[in-house]
Structures are given as C-alpha cells and as structure tokens.
LUMVEX-378792 format. One record per residue (C-alpha): residue in three letters; x, y, z. Coordinates in steps of 0.25 Angstrom, whole numbers, plus 2048, in hexadecimal, padded with zeros to 3 digits. Layout:
residues N
ALAXYZ ...
END
This chain:
residues 496
MET75CC94B13 GLU752C9EB17 LYS751C98B25 ILE760C97B27 GLN760CA6B22 LYS756CA9B2D ARG75DCA2B38 GLN76ACA9B34 ILE763CB6B36 LEU75DCB2B43 ILE76BCAEB48 LEU771CBBB43 GLY766CC3B4A LEU768CBBB56 LEU777CBEB56 VAL774CCCB53 PHE76BCCDB5F LEU775CC6B68 PHE780CCFB64 ASN777CDBB66 MET774CD6B74 SER783CD6B77 VAL785CE4B71 GLU77ACE8B7A ALA77ECE0B86 GLN77ECE6B94 LYS785CF4B94 ILE789CFEB9E LYS78BD0DB9B VAL794D15BA5 SER798D23BA6 TYR79ED2CBB1 THR79AD3ABB5 SER7A2D47BB5 ASP7A0D47BC4 ALA7AAD3ABC4 TYR7B4D3FBBA GLU7B3D4ABB0 GLY7BAD42BA5 PRO7BCD3DB9B PHE7C0D2FB9F SER7C9D26B98 GLY7CCD18B9E LYS7C6D0BBA3 VAL7B7D0ABA8 ILE7B4CFEBB1 LEU7A6CF9BB3 TYR7A4CF0BC0 LEU798CE7BC2 SER795CDEBCD LYS78ACD7BD3 TYR78ECD7BE1 GLY798CE2BE4 LYS791CEFBE6 THR79DCF7BE1 PRO7A3CEEBD6 LYS7AECF8BD3 ASP7B4CF6BE1 LEU7B3CE7BE1 ASN7BFCDDBE1 TYR7BECD4BD6 GLY7BDCC5BDA MET7B3CC7BE5 PRO7A8CCABE1 LEU7AACCABD2 PHE7A6CD5BCA CYS7A4CD9BBB VAL7AECE3BB5 PHE7AFCEABA8 SER7B8CF5BA3 ILE7B9CFEB96 THR7C3D08B91 VAL7BED16B8E ASN7C4D23B88 LYS7C0D31B8B VAL7B2D2FB90 ASP7ABD3BB96 PRO7A2D3CBA2 ASN794D37BA0 SER798D30B94 THR794D22B94 ILE79DD16B90 LEU798D07B8E PHE79BCFAB95 ASP797CEFB8D ASP79DCE2B87 SER7A9CE9B82 ALA7AECECB90 ILE7B9CE4B96 ALA7B3CDBBA0 TYR7B3CD1BAB PRO7AECC7BAD VAL7A5CC8BA0 LYS7A1CD2B96 LEU795CDCB9B SER78ACD4B94 ASP78ECC7B9A ILE78FCC9BA9 GLU784CC3BB2 ARG777CCBBB1 GLY772CD1BBE GLU774CDDBC7 TYR782CE4BC9 TYR789CEFBD0 ALA78FCF7BC6 GLN79AD02BC6 VAL7A3D08BBC VAL7B1D0EBBE TRP7B8D18BB5 ASP7C6D15BB7 ARG7CFD22BB7 ASN7DBD1ABBD ASN7E0D26BC5 GLY7E9D1DBCE GLY7E0D14BD6 ARG7E1D05BD6 ASN7D4D00BD6 ILE7CBD05BCA GLY7BED05BD3 SER7C4D0EBDD SER7CFD17BD6 PRO7CED25BD8 ASP7C6D2EBCE ASN7C0D22BC7 MET7B2D24BC4 TYR7A7D1ABC8 ASN798D18BCB GLU792D14BD8 PRO78DD05BD6 ILE780D04BCF LYS778CF7BCD ILE776CF2BBF ASN76DCE6BBB LEU773CDEBAF THR767CD7BA9 LYS765CD0B9B ASP761CDDB95 PHE76ECDEB8D GLY76ACEBB87 LYS76ACF2B94 THR774CFDB97 PHE777D02BA5 SER77ED10BA8 ILE788D13BB2 SER78DD21BB6 CYS799D23BBF ASN799D30BC7 SER7A2D2DBD2 LYS7B1D2DBD3 MET7BAD25BDC PRO7C1D2FBE7 VAL7D0D30BE9 PRO7D2D28BF6 THR7D6D30C02 PHE7DFD2CC0E GLU7DCD2FC1D GLU7E9D31C25 THR7E9D2DC34 ASP7F4D2EC3E TYR7FBD22C39 VAL7F7D20C2B LYS7FBD2AC21 GLU7FAD2AC12 LEU805D2DC09 GLN804D31BFA ALA812D32BF4 PRO814D39BE7 SER81AD30BDD PRO822D37BD2 LEU825D29BCC LEU817D24BCB SER811D31BC7 SER81BD31BBB PHE817D23BB8 TYR807D26BB9 LYS808D34BB4 ARG800D39BBF ALA803D3DBCD THR804D2FBD5 THR807D2CBE4 ILE80BD20BEC ASP801D1FBF7 ALA803D18C05 ALA7FCD18C13 ILE808D1AC1D ILE804D14C2A LEU80DD19C36 PRO810D10C43 LEU80CD15C50 GLU819D19C54 TYR81AD23C49 TYR814D2DC53 SER818D28C60 ALA827D27C5C PRO828D33C52 SER837D32C50 ARG837D23C4C MET839D1EC3F PHE832D12C39 PRO833D07C2E VAL82AD07C23 LEU821CFBC1F TYR81CCFDC10 LYS80FCF5C10 ILE809CF3C02 SER7FBCEFC00 GLY7F5CE3BF8 PHE7EECE5BEB GLY7E2CEFBED GLY7E7CF4BFA ASP7E6D04BFC TYR7EED0CC06 HIS7E1D14C08 SER7DDD08C11 TYR7E5D0FC1C SER7DED1CC1B GLY7D8D21C28 LYS7DED15C30 GLU7E2D17C3E GLU7EDD0DC3F ASN7FDD0DC40 SER807D05C38 THR808CF6C3B PRO817CF3C42 LEU821CEAC3B ASP81FCDFC45 SER822CE9C51 ILE828CF4C49 PRO821D01C47 CYS822D04C38 ILE81BD0EC2E THR812D06C24 VAL810D0CC16 TYR804D06C0F LEU805D06C00 ASP7FAD00BF7 GLY800CFFBEA ASN7F5D03BE3 CYS7F6D09BD4 PRO7EDD0ABC8 THR7F0CFCBC3 GLY7F0CF5BD1 HIS7FACF3BDB SER808CFABD8 THR80FCF0BE0 TYR819CFBBE0 ALA820CF5BD5 ASN826CFDBC9 SER81ECF9BBD ALA81CCFDBAF ASN80CCFFBB2 ASN80DD05BBF GLY81AD0DBC0 PRO824D0EBCA TRP81DD0ABD7 GLY829D03BDD ASP832D0FBDB ALA827D19BDF LEU826D11BEC ILE834D11BEF ASN839D1FBEA GLU82ED27BED LEU824D22BF8 ILE82ED1CC02 PRO836D28C02 LEU82BD31C05 ILE826D27C10 GLU833D27C16 LYS834D37C16 LYS826D39C1B TYR826D2EC26 ARG830D29C31 CYS835D1EC2A ASN843D17C2E GLY846D11C20 ALA842D03C23 ARG838CFFC18 PHE830CF2C17 LEU825CECC0E THR818CE3C11 GLY80CCE1C08 HIS802CD6C05 SER7FECD0BF7 SER801CDBBEC GLY808CE2BF8 GLY80FCD6BFB TRP814CD5BEC THR818CE4BED VAL820CE4BF9 ALA828CD8BF4 TRP82ACDFBE7 LEU82FCEBBEE GLN838CE4BF8 VAL83ECDDBEC ASN840CE9BE3 TYR844CF3BEE PRO84BCEABF8 LYS854CF5BFE VAL848CFEC00 PHE840CF4C09 ALA845CECC15 GLY83BCE1C14 CYS82ECDCC0F TRP823CD4C13 SER81ACCFC07 SER80ECC9C0A SER806CC0C00 PRO80CCC7BF4 ASP806CC7BE5 PRO80FCBDBDD VAL81ECBFBE0 ASP821CB4BD6 PHE81ACB5BC9 ARG81CCA6BC6 ASN810CA5BD0 PHE807CB1BCE GLN7FBCACBD4 LEU7FEC9EBCF VAL802CA3BC1 ASN810CA2BBC ILE811CAFBB4 TYR81DCAABAC GLU818C9CBA8 ASP80AC9BBA9 LYS802C9FB9C ASN7F5CA3BA2 MET7F1CACBAE TYR7E2CA6BAE TYR7E4C97BAD ASP7EFC8DBB1 LYS7F6C83BA9 GLU7E9C7ABAB GLU7E0C85BA7 ASN7DAC87BB4 ILE7D6C95BB8 ARG7E0C9CBC1 ILE7DBCA1BCF ASP7DFCAFBD3 GLY7D9CB0BE0 SER7D6CA4BEA ILE7D0CA2BF8 GLY7DBC9CC00 GLY7E4C9ABF4 ARG7DAC8FBEF ILE7CCC92BEC PRO7CBC9BBDF TRP7C6CA9BE2 ILE7C8CB0BD4 TYR7D0CACBC8 LEU7DBCB3BC2 ARG7D4CB4BB4 ASP7C8CBBBBA ASP7D1CC5BC2 TYR7DACC8BB6 ARG7CDCCBBAD ILE7C6CD3BB8 GLU7D3CDBBB9 ASN7D4CDDBAA VAL7C7CE4BAA LEU7CBCEDBB6 TYR7D8CEFBAF ARG7E0CF5BBA GLY7E2CF5BC9 GLU7E0CE6BCC GLN7E9CDBBCF TYR7EDCD5BC2 MET7EDCE2BBB SER7F5CE7BC6 TRP800CDCBC4 ASN7FFCDEBB5 ALA803CEDBB8 VAL80ECEBBC2 PHE815CDFBBB GLY811CE0BAD LYS815CE8BA0 MET80ECF5B9C MET806CF4B8F LYS807CFFB85 ASN7F9D04B89 GLY7FED05B97 VAL7F6CF9B9C PRO7FECEFBA4 GLU800CE3B9B SER7F8CD6BA0 ILE7FFCCABA5 CYS7F5CC1B9E ASN7EACC2B93 VAL7DDCC6B9B ASN7D5CBDB93 THR7DDCB0B92 GLY7E6CB2B9E GLU7F2CAFB95 ILE7FFCB5B9C ASN807CBFB94 PRO815CBAB94 VAL81BCC8B92 VAL814CCEB9C ALA818CC2BA6 SER826CC5BA3 HIS824CD4BA7 TRP81ECCFBB4 LYS82CCC9BB7 ASP831CD6BBC TYR827CD6BC7 ASP829CC7BCB ILE82FCC8BDA SER834CBABDA LEU83BCBCBCC ILE842CC9BD0 LEU847CC2BDD ARG84CCB6BD6 ASN853CBEBCA HIS859CC9BD4 TRP85BCC3BE1 GLU86ACC5BE2 GLU869CD3BE0 LEU85CCD5BE9 LYS861CCCBF4 PRO86ACD6BFC ASP85ECDFBFE LEU852CD6BFE ASP856CC9C05 ALA84ECC7C12 LYS845CD3C10 ILE838CCCC0A ARG82DCC4C11 ILE822CBEC09 SER816CB8C0F VAL809CB2C0A GLY7FCCA9C0D THR7FDC9BC09 ASP7EFC9CC03 ASP7F0CA9BFC ASN7E4CACBF3 PHE7ECCB0BE8 PHE7F7CA5BE9 LEU802CAFBEC ASP808CA6BF6 LYS80DC9DBE9 SER815CA8BE4 VAL81BCACBF1 LYS820C9DBF3 LEU826C9DBE5 LEU82DCAABE9 GLU832CA3BF6 LYS837C97BEE GLU83FCA0BE5 MET845CA9BF1 LYS84AC9BBF8 LYS851C98BEC LEU858CA6BED HIS85ACA4BFC ALA853CB2BFE ASN850CB5C0C PHE841CB8C0A GLU836CB4C13 PHE82ACADC0E ALA81ECA9C17 TYR811CA2C14 TYR804CA3C1E PRO7F7C9DC1E GLY7EDCA6C17 ASP7E9CACC0B HIS7ECCB9C04 PHE7E2CC0C0D THR7E3CB9C1A VAL7F2CB7C1C HIS7F4CC5C23 TYR7F2CBFC30 ASP7FACC3C3D ALA804CB8C3C TYR806CBCC2D ASN808CCBC2F LYS811CC9C3C ASP81BCC1C34 GLY81BCCBC29 TYR81DCD7C32 GLN828CCFC3A PHE830CCDC2E LEU82FCDCC2A ALA833CDFC39 LYS83FCD6C37 LYS843CDDC2B TYR842CEAC31 ALA84BCE5C3D GLU855CE1C32 TRP854CEFC2B LEU857CF6C38 ALA863CEEC3B GLN868CF1C2E HIS865CFFC2E LEU86BD02C3C GLN878CFAC37 THR878D03C2A LYS877D10C33 ASN882D0BC3D 
END
C-alpha cells in the first residue's frame, strides 16, 4: 500500500510539473508606445511569426506559411504590456506547440480605421521585425514594443491619372464616421487633344486585394474599348471586412447604392462623360461587375466578367452551399482543396485558409464573403458560413447567402430582368482555374441556356493568373465595343 501511495504521489508530482510547464510555456509580452498612439487601445492585437518571411505581417497566407495569434483587449494604455500565451486564438497550433527555432516576429494593434488588410491599415501600431529564438526553454518570455504607425497612403496624380475621393453620406451614416468611395481616374489620350469630346466610361473593378493606389504616379493613359477611347475608373472595393463587391449588405452597408447614386454622378459632373457606362473586372472584381450589371441593369450598357468568384453557390469552389454538410470535407471525408496549381495539384486546403482567417478575423477572403453574403450577429461580427473547428455548414446562414447567388437571382427573376439585361453580360474564364471557378461558370451557363438568355460564355486555356493573355483580353474588349455601338445606335435613335 505504501508503494502504491508513493507511486501515486510521484505521478501526481509529474502531472503538476507538466502542468506548470504548460502554464509557463513560451510567452510573448507586447506593448505600444505613445509615439505610435496615445491610447488607450481596445480591439484586436495580432502576433505574426515566420521562419522565412522577413516581414510576416505582410505575408499572404499560403506561401510561405506563417503562424498567427490574436487576442482581444480593452482599454490598454501606452507602455502597458499584454501577454500572448496559449490562451490566444492560434493558427496552426497554440504558441507552445509551434516548431522550435528562429522566427521573425511582428505585432499589429488593429485600430480598424478603414483599411482592408490588418498589416497595412492606416494608423495601426506595429513593430519593425525582430528575430526571436524559440527553444525548449519554456519559461522564457520575449518582449516586443510597437513604436511605429502605419501611414495613410497618398496618391500622386499625373497628366492622365487622377485621384477621386468621393464623400459618401450613405456609407458615412452606416460606419458612423466620414467615409469616401475612392478611385483612380485614367483619362484617354484624346481627353486633351480633343477638348470638346465626350467619352464612354469603363468601370474596372479589382480582384481581391487590389488597390487603386497602384496607379499613383503612373504616366499612362486609358486603354481603349477595342479602338474606342474611353475614361477608365479603377475601383478596388476595399473595405474593413475585405472586398465590398459594391453590394448592399448587412455588415458592409450600402456600397452598391453609394456607387450608383453618389460616385457615378460625381464622376459624370467632373469629367466629360457621354452617359455610356461599362463594367469589367477579374476574380472578385469579376463577381462584382456581374452583380452590378444584374442589380442595376439600366445603369450599365454592358459587362465583361473575367474569372468571377462563384456565380452559382451550388458550386462554391466545389462546395454546394445548400446541400453539402461540411465546408472542409466532402462526402467521402476527403479534405477539400481551396487553391490548386492548374486546377489539379493541391496548393492549400479550405480548412487551413478558413482557420487562418478566423485568427485574422477581418479583411481576408472567406471573412469577406461572410460579411457580404451573411447575417450580422448581435455582437456586430458577420455570422460564419461554417463552424471554424469542424467545418459544419450552418444552414441558416447558407439560406441567407441565397440573396447573393447570381444564378439563383437570374433563375427566379429572369422575366422581369430580361428586357434590360439580355445580351449585356459576357463571362470568360480559364479552363484550369486555380480555384475551380470555371465549374461555377459552367453551371450558370447551363441555367442560362434553359432560360434562352442571350449571355456570352467563353472558356480559354489557362488558370486564374495566366489567362489574361492578348487573345483573351482582345475578345473581352471587343464585346464591350460591340455593346457601345449598340448603345450609340439606341442613344441616337432616342435623341431623334
């Protein structure tokens, strides 16, 4: 009996020792200085660690992989420390379980003042990367002080490239702070050489992560519609939750109405526009322009949608949102691919994307879709399409997504949409799309054929990133030029 008691005491002591090791596991203390922000700060704090990326806060997840952790704090003063330990929301594993070795480390205090990406949002506090060596010394604590602040981006105008920041009463009311819709205006060569000429306008909407500041300082003029000079308005769709897609939504506010009723009238007042409006965009921009054309068919005369995000939610990157039970695993329990090389070789899995984004909590692709398509929870956070731990799809949220299913809208409302929409949409995509977006396009094409809708669908060799070669672009711009010729004929007929 005495030996049994001694053994029990030894086992208990070992458990206590192991428990204390876990409690004292690797920790990182972080703070910010009053030079970066006078505080106090409330919100999310993000810790980024990477063995290979020297500025981990700026890495795109997927390649190379990084570790990320987040905690929520309330009213933290400058120079006060908070602690990252195993209680933080983590990817891929909790802090004490990550691989040992040297890491580049950065921390961002997210003030969420309007930027899309946490690592580059204006006014966010951060530190220049430091190297830390995580060893088996579990009792060690590292300290990181953030004394830098992300600047507000500036825009350098040139002869043919202008910045427009349009005050939006609609969005300002929603966000309860002054909000603008921003764009780069790219003028055609003829804008100055023919000073009395009026021009059609091409609204070009970026894919996810694009930024109109990419045109800052550029000495270039607008690309013609085939051979027709036009004004290009470059919109990036960035908003705090990700890409607004210029859709009115519970979480993002009335972006669509703000574009139509506030930005476009200002552009047409400020620049020499003739009233013809066209749309084009790739990826998330491709979905956006299809959405705008369907929802505002009288406003726009034609739309070329390139490799759009899923246009039929029965094939949402291979997931049937309405019938499948799980986002992460198919019916045979195989893990679902999110990104691929040429539509074949796995690059990253949906489960990992979603869990990384859950830590980052805003501004990335799946969280962006949740914000646009989903319900708003009582705490103001967009309700998730699936359980982040298990991948189980929430059918109530999936039902709410129906309001943004372009294919479903067209099928349910075609008779009323047809007079203003028929023949105005072209959708093209690569046959080896990295995110399987060609599958959703083909499903939409099948449905449109049933309705005898006069839409153009085109498929080209290439993937999501390589399909924009000369022949692909030429065909898209020729479609828009054809729509312009039709608009001109109708416009002249109406005037006469």
